[in-house]
C-alpha positions in Angstrom: -49.5 -17.0 -43.7 -52.1 -19.4 -42.0 -51.9 -22.9 -43.3 -54.8 -25.3 -43.2 -54.5 -29.0 -43.9 -57.6 -31.3 -44.0 -57.6 -35.0 -43.3 -60.1 -37.7 -42.4 -62.0 -38.1 -45.6 -62.8 -41.4 -47.1 -65.4 -43.7 -48.5 -68.3 -44.9 -46.3 -71.7 -46.4 -46.8 -75.0 -44.6 -46.2 -75.5 -44.2 -42.5 -71.8 -44.2 -41.7 -69.7 -41.7 -39.9 -66.5 -39.7 -40.4 -64.6 -37.1 -38.6 -62.7 -34.5 -40.6 -59.8 -32.7 -39.1 -58.2 -29.4 -40.2 -54.8 -28.8 -38.8 -54.0 -25.1 -38.4 -50.4 -23.8 -38.4 -48.3 -20.7 -39.1 -50.7 -18.4 -37.2 -49.9 -15.7 -34.7 -53.3 -15.9 -33.1 -56.1 -18.4 -33.4 -58.5 -17.5 -36.3 -61.7 -15.8 -35.2 -64.0 -17.3 -37.8 -63.6 -20.8 -39.2 -65.8 -23.0 -41.4 -66.2 -26.1 -43.4 -67.4 -25.9 -47.0 -68.0 -28.6 -49.6 -68.2 -28.9 -53.3 -69.8 -31.7 -55.2 -69.0 -32.4 -58.9 -70.8 -29.9 -61.1 -72.0 -27.9 -58.2 -70.9 -24.6 -56.5 -69.1 -24.7 -53.2 -71.4 -24.4 -50.3 -71.0 -23.8 -46.6 -71.6 -26.8 -44.3 -70.8 -25.3 -40.9 -69.1 -22.3 -39.4 -67.9 -21.2 -36.0 -67.1 -18.1 -34.1 -64.1 -19.4 -32.2 -64.0 -17.1 -29.2 -67.5 -18.0 -28.1 -68.0 -21.3 -29.8 -71.2 -20.0 -31.6 -72.0 -22.3 -34.5 -74.2 -22.3 -37.6 -75.1 -25.1 -40.0 -76.7 -25.5 -43.4 -80.2 -27.0 -43.0 -79.3 -30.2 -44.7 -76.7 -31.3 -42.1 -78.4 -30.0 -38.9 -78.5 -32.7 -36.3 -76.0 -34.9 -38.2 -72.8 -32.8 -38.3 -71.0 -31.0 -35.5 -68.2 -28.4 -35.9 -65.8 -28.0 -33.1 -62.3 -26.8 -32.2 -59.4 -27.8 -30.1 -57.0 -24.9 -29.7 -54.5 -27.0 -27.8 -54.2 -29.3 -30.8 -54.6 -26.5 -33.3 -57.3 -28.3 -35.0 -60.8 -27.7 -36.3 -63.1 -30.7 -36.6 -66.3 -31.7 -38.4 -67.9 -34.8 -37.0 -70.3 -36.3 -39.5 -73.0 -38.9 -38.6 -75.8 -40.5 -40.6 -74.0 -39.8 -43.9 -76.0 -39.8 -47.1 -75.0 -40.1 -50.7 -75.8 -36.4 -51.2 -73.0 -35.6 -48.7 -70.5 -36.8 -51.2 -68.1 -33.9 -52.0 -64.7 -32.4 -51.5 -64.7 -30.8 -48.1 -62.6 -27.7 -47.4 -61.6 -25.9 -44.2 -61.6 -22.1 -44.2 -60.4 -19.5 -41.8 -60.5 -15.8 -41.2 -58.3 -14.1 -38.6 -60.3 -11.1 -37.7 -63.9 -9.7 -37.5 -63.3 -6.4 -39.5 -66.5 -5.6 -41.3 -68.3 -9.0 -40.8 -70.4 -10.9 -38.4 -69.2 -14.3 -37.3 -70.0 -17.2 -37.7 -70.2 -16.4 -41.4 -71.5 -18.6 -44.2 -70.1 -16.3 -47.0 -67.3 -17.9 -48.9 -65.8 -14.5 -49.7 -65.3 -13.7 -46.0 -62.7 -16.3 -45.6 -59.1 -15.5 -46.6 -57.4 -18.9 -45.9 -58.3 -22.3 -47.4 -57.1 -25.8 -47.2 -56.6 -28.2 -50.2 -59.6 -30.3 -49.3 -60.4 -33.9 -48.4 -62.8 -36.2 -50.3 -65.8 -37.7 -48.7 -67.7 -40.3 -50.7 -70.9 -41.9 -49.4 -72.3 -44.9 -51.3 -75.8 -46.2 -51.1 
């Protein structure tokens, strides 16, 4: 069973930066599709960024384009989300998600239901 553990969250002021990490363990092969999601209080969980890991193809929600970057380091078994120019509306619990194969889907995928493995989340709070 793939295990995902997020870290790197915290409290920053508007315009600040954070880098989230997702440590991946207990896998036989590196997940094919990975993503970062977030959920703010009272709102549904939404995709932030996703990546097709073999080719490094990425996709982002419009609200973070140009500010966030998803990346991977297979040697370190880690998925990253670099966040710049943070805004109060970025405040949320951030989750790492993974899918091992491509059966029946196109990757990168923004659909929450396409991911079978999730971390516990890391909190990001941006104050004005």
